[in-house]
Steps between C-alpha positions, in 0.01 A plus 500: 500500500175625649328837474380701798141618464354756741123453535331754724194713567551877498289810548537794261736663750713186514390355835540123526442457874229260622288456186324184616368538856436773758748349748760391244762768575434788738859630509515877522139515617372394156119488513407415139571126505294294258478775238544262204239243604192679355661506154566122477775560244701189590252288304576701186875469553507126559708439186805605703474157662456307174869411471515346851773729627691464821417762762742744660415672828643729761448387859197714582300407190592132537374493858182685403426267208572192712265620774219548248511284188547144633192559718269583208281194458235651272647356182687818408734398216778727630532282812612194305726705274672666793527182707655297219732762351868502595547794737824686566523738795763771539548558871776553753276420798305186405643157582464166324290299469243745364138410587332517157549202269749538214676797665874572485681766700742727312772603743726803510468807280166486318624649173797265476289196595231581244756571227652156561157334507406672175801340333418154636127472424329434168157614619399863557492653848178686581505760779171605660510773762847510657558869425834527678633194318382639165674830570827324582476297177426814299819654638691210340303500172373149568131551414406383150125572493249708695134392496321787674130498588433873521179580689297819453572618855713770659569429866749775579680285754663158522809316391575544131671275248704779343649703784670838502870453442451161336670394178402654169379266228379530143220252430318393186135397491451137397129454567202676655136427567220658699268304727125569529567663841747751356825335600770531235732199482826601337809298424831681470852383432822698537594691185845351554528131590508435875856474625626787280520859609234723345 
């Protein structure tokens, strides 16, 4: 059985929208795209990839990653990791075959499909971005670990990871470290094992 690990950049006010590039996600008129880039915290959080996990995406994040990462030819180590990793995509609109190598489409209800996949796999499933997918998995208590890169920024607008009306959860701190640029990388796990009601 695999574990589901959420790995995401956040601001202090919980915004996760468009951390990487100005044009990454302009939904809702968002004008702060690329806010995480100056902090370069991904380099300090690279141990999240050390176990060679499979990747789990929602449609929008999958399409964004596919449009960007396979085209990076500057020797960025994330390109090879992302290209070679098994990728699972929860979507009701995409059709097979998916364009990025090692990609599998999860059909039907995302929560049910991911719960089944979690039972079948031996390797962990890492989710980057994919806020709506994460929120649906949180509703079903399917997330086992949160690795949050919390940036010293308050944007005041943008899509947030933890939304009003979302599920409540008690978490326990497993690890934390601070980067030279002031990003705090924290790892939390549910106080109750995932799959059990808190």
